[in-house]
C-alpha positions, 0 to 999 in steps of 0.5 A: 717659299711655294715657288722655291720648293717647286724649283727644287722639285723640278731640279731633282726631277731633271737630275734624275732623268739626266742620270737615268739617261746617262746610265742608259746610254752607257748600257747601250754603248756597253752592250754595242761595244761587246756586240762589235768586239768580234769585228773589232778584233777579227774573231772568228777570222783567223788564218793559217801562215802560208809557206813562202820560203823558197819563193822570190821576194816579189812572189812571196810579198804578193801572196802575203799582201792578198790575204791581208798580212803586213810585211817587214824584211830583213836580209841575210846571205846564203851563197847556195841560194838565189839573190832575193829568195826568202830564207825564213819567215816569222811567224812559222808556217802553219801558225794561226793568226789574224789578218793584218798580222805583221809577217817578217821575212829573211831575204838573201842579199844580192851582193854577198858580204865579204869575209877573211880567207881563213888559214887552212894550211896544215889542216886535213881535208875534212877540217878545211871544208868545215872552216870553209863552210863556217866562213860560207866559202866553197870548196873547189878543186882538189889536187895533190903533190908529193909531200911528207905531210900527207893529206894536209893542206899545202896551198889554198888557191883563189882564182887560180892563185895562192890566197893569204890568210886574212884577205877579204873575199866575197862570201860564196867564193870557190877555194881550191886546195892543194893537198900533200900525197906523201913522198912519191914512189918515183926515185931519181938522182939528185939534180946538180944545181950548182952553178945555176941561177936561183931562178934555174935552180928553183924551176928544176927542183919544182919540176922534180917535185922537190922542196927547198930551203935556200940560204943567202950567203951574202947581200942579195940585190937580184934574187933570180940571177944570184948564183947556187954555190953549194947544195945539200945533199950533192949530186954525188956522195963520197964514193962518187955515186949519185945520190938518190931522192923521192918526190917530195924530199927536200934539198938545201942550197946556198946562193950569192950574188957573185960567188968566187970560182973557189966557192963552187962546190960539186963535190961529194957532200956526206950527211946533209939535208935528207941525205938519201944515199941508201934509198933502194932503186 
């Protein structure tokens, strides 16, 4: 019995010592943890985010990595900026962060994405420029030609050629515009295009800055060689005097592949499209 009691007493003493030891270790670890917490979290080592917007990706990345920042990169496109230029950053300039913080960079793409060409026809120059900017396209040259739609876009050009709406082109492309300049002040006799081929008539009207509406009188096999057999207004009025037009006016004409001799009409044509007999000199 005495041996059993002694063993029990030794066990209790050993348990108490172990428990005290464990508690002591926990207390030591507790104080060590809070003593080292500042070093673990970088407390007291905060720093300002530098401004690297506008720098090249290489230069900005080197600057951030030297002070211990991590970096993640996304891309966008700005046609007015150089390739691989840093366009934005998060956190923003001057924010207080700890070393090792991830800085998110937006970098300008080297190859521009493509965008559909908008339809600018009939818009004012101001509206056209706003739409070009929203599509990340640049305004090139603006030119004018006589047209009743003064100030409106008549044609949109890419690399010197008319570009149709919806055609895919690179962002940053330069688009030139042809605008209406109102009816011109130059007054001249209506050109006689009856008897000319379609191609010759169109060339003559274009040279005089005249618009035209053409109507085919039969099945056309070769438009360029088809013959004009009637026009409105005609070259002469009912009194035998020359009809007069201004730049930007319109002429209508009919054409056939093989009109008969009796179909050619050079005679007076009262009324008709834009009959401007009364235009003053």
